[in-house]
N, C-alpha and C positions, 0 to 999 in steps of 0.2 A: 481500446487502450490508447489509440492515437488521439481520440477525442479528449480523454482524460488528461493525458500529458500535454496536449495543446492548450487545454483550458488553464492548466497550472502555469505554463510558460507564456501565456497570452499570444499564442500563434494559431494559425489555421491548421486543422488536421491534415489537409493536403500537403502542406509544407513538410510536416513530419513524415508522412507516407512517402513523399518523393525523395527526401534527402537522408532519411535515417535507415539503418539496417534493422533487421528483425531483432537481433540480439540487443542492439542499443535500445530499441523501443521496449523490449521486455524488462531490461534492467531498470530503465527510467521509470516505467510503470510500477514495478515492484518497489522501488525506493520511495516514490511518492505515495503510493497506497499504504506502505508500511508506516511511513511518518504519520499519516492521517489516522490510521488504525491505532497506532501506539498512543497518540495524543488522546484519542477517545477512551482507550483503556486506562490511561493514567487519570483522566477526569473521573471515570467510573470508580476507580480505586480510591479516590480521595473523598467519595461520598460517604455519608454516614450509613450505618448498618441498616437502618429502617428504609432508607431510600434505595440502597443496593438491592434489597429484596424485590422492590417494585420494578427496577430497571434490569433488563436482560444484560448479562455480562458480555461485553464486546470481545472479539478476538484480539489477542495482543498483536499479532502480525497478520496482515491480509495475504501476503505472498511469502512463502517459505523458500529460502535459498539453501541449496545443498551443495556441499563440496564433493569432490570425487570420492573422498574417503567415506563420507556419509552414505553415498550410493553403493559403495562396495560392501558395506555392512548390511 
């Protein structure tokens, strides 16, 4: 996760590991991974029907975030 976030922010992974908290890293990773995943999903969605059958459908979101109400259900 630190490597992925560091790559996006053009920083060294050690900087993130030394100065970020775990929760901060998880949220940043989830946000960046979801942006990339959703972009890929929209690109797949815009393909024609013939091409869609050849390409595996990507997940809409890579990381799912739940509220406390969602967890209570």
